C-alpha positions as a printed NumPy array, in Angstrom:
array([[112.673,  46.956,  93.17 ],
       [114.054,  44.452,  95.649],
       [111.558,  41.809,  96.785],
       [113.067,  41.577, 100.285],
       [112.849,  45.356, 100.709],
       [109.207,  45.295,  99.588],
       [108.4  ,  42.511, 102.062],
       [110.055,  44.443, 104.898],
       [108.113,  47.566, 103.938],
       [104.787,  45.686, 103.86 ],
       [105.537,  44.005, 107.21 ],
       [106.407,  47.386, 108.713],
       [103.169,  48.941, 107.479],
       [101.122,  46.023, 108.827],
       [102.957,  46.256, 112.178],
       [102.064,  49.959, 112.441],
       [ 98.424,  49.255, 111.526],
       [ 98.359,  46.446, 114.123],
       [ 99.655,  48.853, 116.793],
       [ 96.919,  51.368, 115.909],
       [ 94.245,  48.642, 116.181],
       [ 95.532,  47.491, 119.586],
       [ 95.764,  51.088, 120.827],
       [ 92.132,  51.713, 119.833],
       [ 91.019,  48.472, 121.524],
       [ 92.833,  49.38 , 124.759],
       [ 91.418,  52.929, 124.688],
       [ 87.892,  51.578, 124.139],
       [ 88.314,  49.126, 127.05 ],
       [ 89.439,  51.833, 129.501],
       [ 86.359,  53.351, 131.186],
       [ 86.209,  57.117, 130.749]])
């Protein structure tokens, strides 16, 4: 398995997780 491909995959997964965390923070900040 290519190391560069693995690094890109891990970075992509962390980027998606980061987006989910920010989305939840923004949703929690918005008053319902």
